[in-house]
C-alpha positions as CSV (number, residue, x, y, z in Angstrom):
1,M,14.9,3.6,-22.4
2,P,15.8,0.3,-20.6
3,N,16.3,-2.4,-23.0
4,K,14.4,-5.1,-21.2
5,S,12.4,-7.6,-23.0
6,T,8.9,-8.6,-21.9
7,K,6.8,-11.7,-22.1
8,T,3.0,-11.3,-22.8
9,F,0.3,-13.6,-21.3
10,Y,-3.4,-13.5,-22.3
11,Q,-6.3,-14.0,-19.8
12,E,-8.2,-16.3,-22.2
13,K,-5.2,-18.2,-23.6
14,D,-3.2,-18.6,-20.5
15,R,-5.9,-18.8,-18.0
16,F,-4.3,-20.6,-15.2
17,T,-0.7,-18.8,-15.4
18,F,-2.5,-15.4,-15.9
19,D,-4.5,-16.0,-12.8
20,N,-1.7,-16.7,-10.8
21,L,0.8,-14.1,-11.9
22,I,-1.5,-11.3,-11.8
23,K,-1.8,-11.7,-8.0
24,Y,2.1,-11.1,-7.9
25,A,1.8,-8.3,-10.1
26,V,-1.2,-6.2,-8.4
27,A,0.5,-6.3,-4.9
28,P,0.9,-5.6,-2.1
29,R,-2.9,-5.7,-1.1
30,P,-4.3,-4.6,2.0
31,I,-6.6,-7.0,3.7
32,C,-10.3,-6.6,4.4
33,F,-10.9,-9.0,7.6
34,A,-14.7,-8.9,7.1
35,S,-17.0,-9.8,9.8
36,T,-20.7,-10.5,8.8
37,I,-23.8,-11.9,10.2
38,D,-27.0,-13.6,8.7
39,T,-30.8,-12.9,9.7
40,A,-30.5,-16.4,11.9
41,G,-27.4,-14.9,14.0
42,N,-24.8,-16.9,12.1
43,V,-21.5,-15.2,12.2
44,N,-18.9,-15.3,9.5
45,L,-15.3,-13.9,9.6
46,S,-13.1,-14.2,6.5
47,P,-10.1,-12.2,4.9
48,F,-10.4,-10.7,1.3
49,S,-7.2,-9.2,-0.3
50,Y,-9.3,-7.6,-3.3
51,F,-9.7,-4.5,-1.2
52,N,-9.1,-0.9,-0.7
53,F,-10.4,2.6,0.1
54,M,-12.2,4.3,-2.8
55,S,-13.8,7.3,-1.6
56,Q,-13.2,10.1,1.0
57,N,-16.6,11.8,1.1
58,P,-18.5,9.7,1.6
59,P,-16.1,7.5,3.0
60,I,-16.1,4.1,0.8
61,C,-14.3,0.8,1.0
62,V,-14.9,-1.7,-1.6
63,F,-13.8,-5.5,-1.4
64,S,-14.7,-8.3,-3.5
65,P,-15.5,-12.0,-2.6
66,L,-15.0,-14.2,-5.6
67,S,-17.5,-16.9,-6.3
68,R,-15.9,-20.2,-5.6
69,M,-14.0,-21.8,-8.6
70,R,-15.3,-25.2,-8.3
71,D,-18.8,-24.4,-8.8
72,G,-19.6,-20.8,-9.0
73,S,-21.2,-20.6,-5.7
74,H,-21.1,-17.6,-3.3
75,K,-19.0,-17.4,0.0
76,H,-20.8,-17.1,3.4
77,T,-19.6,-13.5,3.7
78,L,-21.7,-12.4,0.4
79,E,-24.7,-14.5,1.4
80,N,-24.7,-12.7,4.9
81,I,-24.3,-9.4,3.3
82,Q,-27.2,-10.1,1.1
83,E,-29.2,-10.8,4.2
84,V,-27.9,-8.1,6.5
85,P,-26.2,-5.3,4.6
86,E,-23.5,-4.5,7.0
87,V,-20.1,-5.4,7.7
88,V,-17.0,-4.7,9.9
89,I,-13.9,-4.3,8.0
90,N,-11.1,-5.3,10.5
91,I,-7.4,-4.2,9.4
92,V,-4.9,-6.8,9.8
93,N,-1.4,-6.4,11.4
94,F,1.2,-9.0,11.9
95,S,0.3,-10.0,15.4
96,M,-2.8,-11.4,14.0
97,V,-1.8,-12.5,10.5
98,Q,-1.8,-16.3,11.1
99,Q,-5.1,-16.2,12.5
100,Q,-6.6,-14.2,9.6
101,S,-5.3,-17.1,7.4
102,L,-6.6,-19.7,9.5
103,A,-10.1,-17.9,9.3
104,S,-9.9,-18.2,5.6
105,T,-10.6,-22.0,6.0
106,E,-13.9,-23.2,4.2
107,Y,-15.7,-24.0,7.5
108,A,-19.3,-25.0,7.0
109,K,-22.0,-22.2,7.2
110,G,-22.8,-21.9,11.0
111,I,-19.2,-22.4,12.3
112,N,-17.9,-19.3,13.9
113,E,-14.5,-18.3,12.6
114,F,-13.8,-16.0,15.7
115,T,-13.8,-19.4,17.7
116,K,-11.8,-21.3,15.2
117,A,-9.1,-18.6,15.0
118,G,-9.0,-17.7,18.7
119,L,-10.2,-14.2,18.0
120,H,-12.6,-12.2,20.4
121,E,-15.9,-10.5,19.5
122,V,-16.5,-6.9,20.5
123,P,-20.1,-5.5,20.0
124,S,-20.3,-2.8,17.4
125,L,-21.9,0.5,18.1
126,H,-24.0,1.1,15.0
127,I,-24.4,-2.2,13.2
128,K,-25.0,-6.1,14.0
129,P,-21.6,-7.8,13.0
130,A,-19.1,-7.9,15.8
131,R,-15.8,-6.4,15.7
132,V,-12.4,-8.3,15.9
133,A,-11.0,-7.1,19.2
134,E,-7.4,-7.9,18.1
135,A,-7.6,-5.7,15.1
136,P,-5.7,-2.4,15.4
137,I,-8.5,-0.6,13.4
138,Q,-12.2,-1.7,12.8
139,L,-14.5,0.0,10.4
140,E,-18.1,-0.3,11.0
141,C,-20.0,-0.2,7.6
142,K,-23.1,-0.1,5.9
143,V,-23.3,-1.8,2.6
144,R,-24.5,0.5,-0.1
145,E,-24.5,-2.0,-3.1
146,V,-23.2,-5.4,-4.3
147,I,-22.2,-5.4,-7.8
148,E,-21.9,-8.8,-9.5
149,I,-19.2,-8.7,-12.2
150,A,-20.2,-12.2,-13.9
151,S,-22.2,-15.2,-13.1
152,I,-19.2,-17.5,-13.7
153,P,-16.8,-19.2,-11.2
154,G,-14.0,-17.0,-10.0
155,A,-16.1,-13.9,-10.8
156,G,-16.0,-10.9,-8.3
157,N,-18.7,-9.3,-6.4
158,L,-17.8,-5.7,-5.5
159,V,-19.0,-4.8,-1.9
160,I,-19.3,-1.1,-1.7
161,A,-19.4,-0.3,1.9
162,E,-19.8,3.2,3.5
163,V,-17.7,3.6,6.7
164,I,-20.1,4.8,9.6
165,C,-17.4,4.9,12.2
166,M,-13.8,3.8,12.8
167,H,-12.3,2.2,16.1
168,I,-8.5,2.6,16.6
169,Q,-6.8,1.0,19.7
170,E,-5.7,4.0,21.9
171,H,-2.0,3.0,22.3
172,L,-1.6,3.6,18.5
173,L,-2.7,7.3,18.7
174,T,-0.7,10.4,19.7
175,A,-2.4,12.9,22.1
176,D,-3.5,14.9,19.0
177,N,-5.1,12.0,17.5
178,Q,-2.2,11.2,14.9
179,L,-0.9,7.7,13.9
180,H,2.6,6.7,13.5
181,Q,2.7,4.5,10.2
182,A,5.3,2.0,11.7
183,D,3.2,1.6,15.0
184,L,0.6,-0.2,13.0
185,D,2.6,-2.9,11.9
186,L,0.4,-3.8,9.0
187,V,0.8,-6.6,6.5
188,A,-0.5,-7.0,3.1
189,R,-1.0,-9.9,0.5
190,L,1.3,-10.8,-2.4
191,G,1.3,-13.7,-4.8
192,G,1.0,-17.3,-3.7
193,D,1.8,-17.8,0.0
194,W,3.7,-14.6,0.2
195,Y,2.7,-11.5,2.5
196,C,4.7,-8.4,3.2
197,R,5.0,-6.3,6.6
198,V,5.3,-2.6,7.0
199,T,8.1,-2.0,9.3
200,T,10.2,1.1,10.2
201,D,13.2,-0.3,8.2
202,N,11.1,-0.5,4.7
203,L,9.2,2.8,5.3
204,F,10.1,6.0,3.2
205,Q,8.6,9.1,2.2
206,V,7.9,10.4,-1.3
207,P,7.6,14.3,-1.5
208,K,4.2,15.2,-3.0
209,P,4.5,17.1,-6.4
210,L,4.4,20.9,-6.2
211,R,1.2,22.5,-5.9
212,K,2.6,24.5,-8.8
213,L,4.4,22.9,-11.7
214,G,7.6,21.1,-11.1
215,I,9.9,21.7,-14.2
216,G,9.9,18.0,-15.3
217,I,12.8,15.7,-16.1
218,D,12.8,17.1,-19.7
219,Q,13.9,20.5,-18.4
220,L,16.8,19.3,-16.7
221,P,20.4,20.2,-17.7
222,E,21.5,17.7,-20.4
223,H,24.6,16.4,-18.3
224,I,22.3,15.8,-15.4
225,R,19.3,14.3,-17.4
226,K,21.6,11.8,-19.4
227,S,23.6,10.9,-16.3
228,P,24.8,7.3,-16.3
229,Y,24.7,7.5,-12.6
230,L,21.5,9.1,-11.5
231,S,18.2,6.9,-11.8
232,G,14.8,7.9,-12.9
233,N,13.8,8.3,-9.3
234,H,16.7,10.8,-8.7
235,L,16.0,12.7,-11.8
236,A,12.2,13.1,-10.8
237,L,13.4,14.5,-7.3
238,L,15.4,17.1,-9.0
239,A,12.9,17.9,-11.5
240,N,10.3,18.5,-8.8
241,I,11.0,22.1,-8.4
242,E,9.8,25.4,-10.2
243,H,12.8,26.6,-11.5
244,I,16.7,25.4,-11.6
245,P,18.5,26.9,-8.5
246,T,21.5,29.3,-8.9
247,P,24.7,28.4,-7.3
248,D,25.0,29.2,-3.7
249,P,28.5,31.4,-3.3
250,Q,28.5,30.1,0.3
251,F,28.5,26.5,-0.6
252,H,31.8,24.9,-0.2
253,F,32.3,21.5,-1.8
254,Q,35.3,20.9,0.0
255,D,33.4,20.8,3.2
256,I,31.0,18.3,2.0
257,W,33.8,16.1,0.6
258,S,35.6,16.2,4.1
259,T,32.5,14.5,5.7
260,I,33.3,11.3,3.5
261,S,36.9,11.4,2.9
262,K,40.2,12.4,4.8
263,E,41.8,13.1,1.2
264,P,41.4,16.7,-0.1
265,I,40.0,17.3,-3.5
266,N,40.8,19.8,-6.0
267,L,37.6,21.1,-7.8
268,D,39.7,20.6,-11.0
269,D,39.6,17.0,-10.2
270,L,35.9,16.8,-9.8
271,N,34.4,14.7,-12.6
272,Q,30.8,13.6,-13.3
273,E,31.1,10.4,-11.5
274,I,32.2,11.7,-8.2
275,S,29.7,14.7,-8.3
276,H,26.7,12.6,-9.5
277,N,27.4,10.0,-7.0
278,M,27.8,12.4,-4.2
279,A,24.6,14.1,-5.2
280,M,22.6,10.6,-5.4
281,K,23.6,10.0,-1.7
282,Y,22.1,13.4,-0.6
283,L,18.9,12.8,-2.7
284,D,18.7,9.4,-1.1
285,N,18.8,11.2,2.2
286,G,16.2,13.9,1.3
287,D,18.6,16.7,1.0
288,L,17.5,18.2,-2.4
289,N,19.2,21.5,-1.9
290,T,22.6,20.0,-1.3
291,A,22.4,17.6,-4.3
292,W,21.4,20.6,-6.5
293,Q,24.4,22.6,-5.3
294,I,26.8,19.6,-6.0
295,L,25.4,19.0,-9.5
296,L,25.8,23.0,-10.4
297,I,29.6,22.5,-9.7
298,R,31.0,22.5,-13.3
């Protein structure tokens, strides 16, 4: 077990520090760029990072406008939803991240944030609030319920919104209606003023656990399980199999070695450091079978 000390913070005793740090900890958070309207026709557009997709059938998104810290009053988004229980959740990507931030300004009621942020309204098909034309994906939603967590400043109000339909910019879709993750160029909120951007360079895949039972790290051979070179991630990849493979008689380590070194190697000279570091490279490249064959050489 890693020997790393921790420092503990309590919400009631360390209120300011706690409130700041938890936004760094629970991150990255997707951004709900919510457009709403009241019964008088006043439009509001505001981003919320306390947001996520919570149910597939029915499709439910939940976001939370906090009451204002200075006096506990409600934000215009929540007031609008209480009058017209509908909302468009516009998904934010990098090309509009500064505009969504500008729209978070506390403008007076009746000021249209679409105009202030230089964004364009597109009529929705099934609800009254308009969509953000620039958003790569727009979700038309009916609000099922609003749950007030507490009647104090800074408390959340959970808006439970059912997605009625989804609009996706056509250039993001393949012929068979698939999305390439990197093409969305999504952004997310972190702590403080920090955001992150989903690009090809920082995308990676994690194989889903087997539908049958993986053997688990505890069942790995001891020389693998207690390796000083393989990380917990590497061990989990190796353990996500139904049974430990058997050595392949057609596998030739020298052929693998020749791809990284011009110097030949004798199997008698193969030690744990060499084999485990080589296996690690193949695991990092998604080649589980080769990694296992290297580790099975004793």
